[in-house]
C-alpha positions as CSV (number, residue, x, y, z in Angstrom):
1,M,-0.4,11.8,25.5
2,R,-2.3,8.9,24.0
3,V,-3.0,9.1,20.3
4,I,-4.9,6.7,17.9
5,V,-3.6,7.1,14.3
6,T,-5.8,5.4,11.7
7,G,-4.1,4.4,8.5
8,G,-0.8,4.5,10.4
9,A,0.9,1.9,8.1
10,G,0.3,4.1,5.0
11,F,2.5,6.7,3.5
12,I,1.5,9.8,5.5
13,G,0.3,7.8,8.4
14,S,3.6,6.1,9.0
15,A,5.5,9.4,8.8
16,L,3.1,10.8,11.5
17,V,3.5,7.7,13.7
18,R,7.3,8.0,13.5
19,H,7.1,11.7,14.4
20,L,4.7,11.1,17.4
21,V,6.6,8.0,18.8
22,L,10.2,8.9,18.2
23,E,10.2,12.8,18.3
24,K,7.3,13.5,20.7
25,G,7.4,10.5,22.9
26,Y,3.6,10.0,22.8
27,D,1.9,6.7,23.3
28,V,0.5,5.7,19.9
29,L,-1.9,3.1,18.8
30,T,-1.6,2.5,15.1
31,V,-4.8,1.2,13.5
32,D,-4.6,-0.1,9.9
33,A,-6.4,-2.8,7.9
34,L,-3.2,-3.4,5.8
35,T,-5.0,-3.2,2.5
36,Y,-2.8,-3.0,-0.6
37,A,-1.1,0.3,0.3
38,G,-0.7,-0.4,4.0
39,C,2.8,-1.7,4.8
40,E,3.9,-2.8,8.3
41,A,7.6,-2.4,7.1
42,S,6.9,1.4,7.1
43,L,6.7,1.1,10.9
44,K,10.1,-0.6,11.3
45,A,11.6,2.4,13.0
46,V,9.1,2.1,15.9
47,E,9.0,-1.7,16.1
48,G,9.5,-2.8,19.7
49,K,9.1,0.7,21.1
50,A,7.3,0.6,24.5
51,N,5.1,3.6,23.5
52,H,3.8,2.1,20.2
53,R,1.1,-0.6,19.6
54,F,-0.3,-1.9,16.4
55,L,-3.9,-3.0,15.8
56,K,-4.8,-4.7,12.5
57,A,-8.5,-3.6,12.1
58,N,-10.8,-2.0,9.6
59,I,-12.3,1.4,10.5
60,C,-15.6,0.1,9.1
61,D,-15.7,-2.5,12.0
62,H,-17.7,-0.7,14.7
63,A,-17.0,-3.3,17.4
64,A,-13.2,-3.2,16.8
65,M,-13.2,0.6,16.8
66,A,-15.3,0.8,20.0
67,A,-12.9,-1.7,21.7
68,A,-9.9,0.3,20.6
69,F,-11.3,3.5,22.2
70,S,-12.3,1.8,25.4
71,Q,-9.1,-0.1,25.9
72,F,-6.5,2.5,24.7
73,R,-8.4,5.5,26.0
74,P,-7.0,8.1,23.7
75,N,-6.6,11.8,24.2
76,R,-6.5,12.4,20.5
77,V,-7.6,10.6,17.3
78,M,-5.8,11.4,14.0
79,H,-7.8,9.9,11.2
80,L,-5.8,9.2,8.0
81,A,-7.2,5.8,7.0
82,A,-8.5,6.1,3.4
83,E,-8.4,4.7,-0.1
84,S,-6.4,7.4,-1.8
85,H,-5.5,6.6,-5.5
86,V,-7.5,8.5,-8.1
87,D,-6.8,6.0,-10.9
88,R,-8.1,3.1,-8.8
89,S,-11.2,5.0,-7.8
90,I,-12.2,5.6,-11.4
91,T,-12.4,1.8,-12.2
92,G,-13.3,0.6,-8.7
93,A,-15.2,3.3,-6.7
94,A,-16.9,0.9,-4.2
95,D,-13.9,0.5,-1.9
96,F,-13.6,4.3,-1.8
97,I,-17.2,4.8,-0.8
98,Q,-17.0,2.1,1.9
99,T,-13.7,3.1,3.5
100,N,-13.7,6.8,3.1
101,I,-17.4,7.5,3.8
102,V,-18.8,4.5,5.8
103,G,-15.5,4.0,7.6
104,S,-15.2,7.7,8.6
105,F,-18.8,7.6,9.8
106,T,-18.1,4.5,11.9
107,L,-15.0,6.0,13.4
108,L,-16.8,9.3,14.2
109,E,-19.6,7.4,15.9
110,A,-17.1,5.3,18.0
111,A,-15.3,8.5,18.9
112,R,-18.5,10.3,19.9
113,A,-19.6,7.4,22.2
114,Y,-16.2,7.4,23.8
115,W,-16.1,11.2,24.2
116,N,-19.6,11.3,25.7
117,G,-18.3,9.0,28.5
118,L,-15.5,11.3,29.4
119,T,-15.6,14.0,32.1
120,G,-13.7,17.0,33.2
121,D,-10.3,17.8,31.6
122,E,-10.3,14.5,29.7
123,K,-13.5,15.5,27.8
124,A,-12.4,19.1,27.4
125,E,-9.0,18.2,26.0
126,F,-10.1,15.4,23.6
127,R,-9.6,16.2,19.9
128,F,-10.4,14.4,16.6
129,L,-8.4,15.4,13.5
130,H,-9.9,14.4,10.1
131,V,-7.1,14.4,7.5
132,S,-8.2,15.2,4.0
133,T,-7.0,16.4,0.6
134,D,-7.0,19.5,-1.5
135,E,-8.7,17.5,-4.3
136,V,-12.1,18.1,-2.7
137,Y,-11.9,21.7,-4.0
138,G,-11.7,20.6,-7.7
139,S,-9.5,22.3,-10.2
140,L,-7.9,25.7,-10.3
141,G,-7.2,27.9,-13.4
142,D,-3.8,29.5,-13.9
143,E,-4.3,31.9,-11.0
144,G,-5.5,31.7,-7.4
145,L,-5.1,29.3,-4.5
146,F,-7.4,27.0,-2.5
147,E,-8.4,28.6,0.7
148,E,-10.3,27.1,3.7
149,T,-13.5,28.8,2.4
150,T,-13.1,27.6,-1.2
151,A,-16.3,25.8,-2.3
152,Y,-16.1,22.0,-2.8
153,D,-16.1,20.8,-6.4
154,P,-14.7,17.2,-6.5
155,S,-13.9,15.6,-9.8
156,S,-13.2,12.0,-9.2
157,P,-14.8,9.2,-7.1
158,Y,-11.8,9.5,-4.7
159,S,-12.2,13.2,-4.2
160,A,-16.0,13.0,-3.9
161,S,-15.6,10.3,-1.2
162,K,-13.2,12.5,0.7
163,A,-15.5,15.5,0.3
164,A,-18.3,13.5,1.8
165,S,-16.2,12.4,4.8
166,D,-15.1,16.1,5.4
167,H,-18.8,17.0,5.6
168,L,-19.5,14.2,8.0
169,A,-16.7,15.3,10.2
170,K,-17.8,18.9,10.3
171,A,-21.5,17.8,10.9
172,W,-20.5,15.7,13.9
173,Q,-18.8,18.8,15.4
174,R,-21.8,21.1,14.7
175,T,-24.5,18.6,15.6
176,Y,-23.0,16.7,18.5
177,G,-20.2,19.0,19.7
178,L,-17.5,16.4,19.0
179,P,-14.3,18.5,19.0
180,V,-13.3,17.9,15.3
181,V,-10.7,19.7,13.3
182,V,-10.2,19.1,9.6
183,S,-7.1,19.5,7.5
184,N,-6.7,19.5,3.7
185,C,-3.3,19.0,2.2
186,S,-1.6,19.2,-1.1
187,N,0.3,16.4,-2.8
188,N,2.7,14.6,-0.5
189,Y,6.0,13.0,-1.4
190,G,9.0,11.5,0.4
191,P,10.2,8.2,1.9
192,Y,7.9,5.2,2.2
193,H,5.6,6.4,-0.6
194,F,3.7,3.4,-2.2
195,P,5.4,2.9,-5.6
196,E,2.4,3.4,-7.9
197,K,2.3,7.1,-7.3
198,L,4.0,9.6,-9.7
199,I,7.2,10.4,-7.8
200,P,8.2,6.9,-6.5
201,L,7.0,5.3,-9.8
202,T,9.2,7.7,-11.8
203,I,12.2,7.1,-9.5
204,L,12.0,3.3,-9.7
205,N,11.2,3.1,-13.4
206,A,14.0,5.5,-14.2
207,L,16.4,3.5,-12.0
208,E,15.5,0.4,-14.0
209,G,15.6,2.1,-17.4
210,R,11.9,1.7,-18.0
211,K,9.5,4.1,-19.7
212,L,8.3,7.0,-17.6
213,P,4.6,7.4,-18.3
214,V,3.3,11.0,-18.0
215,Y,-0.4,11.8,-18.5
216,G,-1.4,14.1,-21.4
217,K,1.2,16.7,-22.0
218,G,2.4,16.7,-18.4
219,E,1.1,20.2,-17.9
220,N,-1.1,19.5,-14.8
221,V,0.2,21.4,-11.8
222,R,0.4,20.2,-8.3
223,D,1.6,21.8,-5.0
224,W,4.2,19.4,-3.5
225,L,4.5,18.9,0.3
226,Y,7.3,16.9,1.9
227,V,5.7,14.2,4.0
228,D,7.7,15.0,7.2
229,D,6.6,18.7,7.0
230,H,3.0,17.4,6.7
231,A,3.4,15.2,9.8
232,R,4.7,18.2,11.8
233,A,1.7,20.2,10.6
234,L,-0.8,17.6,11.6
235,D,0.7,17.4,15.1
236,L,0.4,21.2,15.4
237,I,-3.1,21.3,14.1
238,I,-4.5,18.8,16.6
239,E,-2.5,20.5,19.4
240,R,-3.5,24.1,18.7
241,G,-6.2,24.1,16.0
242,R,-9.7,25.3,16.9
243,P,-12.6,22.7,16.8
244,G,-14.8,23.2,13.8
245,E,-12.1,24.8,11.8
246,T,-10.3,23.7,8.6
247,Y,-6.6,24.2,8.1
248,N,-5.0,23.9,4.7
249,V,-1.5,22.4,4.5
250,G,0.6,23.2,1.4
251,G,4.3,23.3,0.5
252,R,4.1,26.4,-1.7
253,N,6.0,24.3,-4.3
254,E,3.9,24.3,-7.5
255,R,5.3,22.2,-10.3
256,R,4.0,20.8,-13.6
257,N,4.1,17.0,-13.7
258,I,6.5,17.0,-16.5
259,D,8.9,19.2,-14.6
260,V,8.7,16.9,-11.6
261,V,9.6,13.9,-13.8
262,R,12.5,15.9,-15.4
263,R,13.9,16.9,-12.0
264,I,13.9,13.3,-10.8
265,C,15.7,12.3,-13.9
266,A,18.3,15.0,-13.4
267,V,18.9,14.0,-9.7
268,L,19.2,10.3,-10.7
269,D,21.6,11.1,-13.5
270,Q,23.8,12.9,-11.0
271,L,23.6,10.3,-8.3
272,R,23.7,7.1,-10.4
273,P,24.6,7.9,-14.0
274,A,23.2,5.7,-16.8
275,A,24.3,5.2,-20.4
276,A,21.8,7.9,-21.6
277,P,20.0,10.7,-19.9
278,R,16.9,9.4,-18.2
279,E,14.8,12.1,-19.6
280,S,14.8,10.1,-22.9
281,L,12.6,7.5,-21.1
282,I,9.6,10.0,-20.8
283,E,6.5,8.7,-22.6
284,F,3.3,10.7,-22.8
285,V,0.2,8.6,-22.4
286,T,-3.5,9.2,-22.7
287,D,-4.8,11.5,-20.0
288,R,-7.1,10.1,-17.3
289,P,-10.7,11.2,-17.2
290,G,-11.5,14.3,-15.0
291,H,-7.8,15.1,-14.6
292,D,-7.8,18.4,-12.6
293,A,-5.6,21.0,-14.2
294,R,-4.0,22.6,-11.2
295,Y,-4.0,22.4,-7.4
296,A,-2.4,25.0,-5.1
297,I,-2.9,25.6,-1.4
298,D,-2.9,28.8,0.5
299,A,-1.4,27.8,3.9
300,T,-1.7,31.3,5.4
301,R,-4.0,30.3,8.2
302,L,-1.7,27.5,9.3
303,E,1.4,29.7,9.0
304,T,0.0,32.8,10.8
305,E,-2.3,31.2,13.4
306,L,-0.2,28.2,14.3
307,G,3.2,29.2,13.3
308,W,4.0,26.3,10.9
309,R,6.6,26.5,8.1
310,A,7.7,23.9,5.6
311,Q,11.3,23.0,6.2
312,E,11.9,21.5,2.8
313,N,11.6,23.2,-0.6
314,F,10.9,21.0,-3.6
315,D,14.6,20.6,-4.7
316,S,15.8,19.7,-1.2
317,G,12.9,17.3,-0.7
318,I,13.2,15.6,-4.0
319,D,16.9,15.1,-3.4
320,K,16.2,13.5,-0.1
321,T,13.5,11.3,-1.6
322,V,15.6,10.0,-4.5
323,R,18.5,9.2,-2.1
324,W,16.1,7.3,0.2
325,Y,14.8,5.1,-2.6
326,L,18.4,4.4,-3.7
327,D,19.3,3.4,-0.1
328,N,16.2,1.4,0.8
329,E,15.4,-1.3,-1.7
330,W,14.6,-3.6,1.2
331,W,11.4,-1.6,1.6
332,W,10.2,-1.0,-1.9
333,R,11.3,-4.2,-3.7
334,P,8.5,-6.4,-2.2
335,L,5.9,-3.8,-3.2
336,R,7.4,-3.2,-6.6
337,D,7.2,-7.0,-7.3
338,R,3.4,-6.9,-6.9
339,Y,2.9,-5.2,-10.3
340,D,4.7,-4.3,-13.5
341,G,5.6,-0.7,-12.8
342,E,2.9,1.0,-14.9
343,R,0.3,3.4,-13.7
344,L,-2.5,1.4,-12.0
345,G,-6.2,1.7,-12.0
346,L,-7.4,2.6,-15.4
347,S,-6.1,-0.6,-17.1
348,K,-7.5,-2.9,-14.4
């Protein structure tokens, strides 16, 4: 099995690459432009493996993408390359439009040209998985869950760009017959998470005794998904999912942001006690514009049709995550040194 993974040096992408290379034994070509959130160190576990290759290239580069297809000749494409930070999108939307929309279009066109040249079983078995986010659905009230049929209602430049790329992917399936499957996931967490995001930022700030910034009153709710559970889900979706369909991936672990931060503080206090409880470091800051109140995924289709189950609940996953950051300063320290440990995007 030959698989191209775009964005494979990112957080979710690298977890997927490790799963495919080390656990499944597939031949994998990782394609990544190594922008600020791409990190080759996240692929250290597959370094030197005969069934893994790395290509530094931008998905907006049509010639590079066409060459990757013709030379590697994939059976599957798993498209995760994206600009993904909401704060950054608010003050710098252009990169999000370029990568998430134009880049996805470029990749779809390269895949279509390649697929049109295939015959027989190779053509019949080819699949393209477009990996997206639950943020395309907008914001939920206190009740209900996002389903695959939920109407799109994106709130930020980031989620709008992902909604646009979702529509492109579906249109290439309907118009051209390209066998595309789409997945939309809830918030991921776990090892190798770029340290500007809520969970790794909280872990590292708390470890260093720095303030823990929480937007608004911390009452925004997210459904948390351990990244290795997501990687297994993506492998299953491209293996058994039906072209033209969407599969929502969620951990069934809803938590308020303030409760996530408090849980991290409690785990750190247990594993590496400080002079004072780390919860005292929490600082409420001005909320960001268009901050969706609640996300929650209904993963019933994935669970019933494809038989997927999350292996981690939030408490077990957050414990593993905190322990990983304590044990792997070699990975996060160079990234941490790039900025001062505050939330990024709005102040830039």
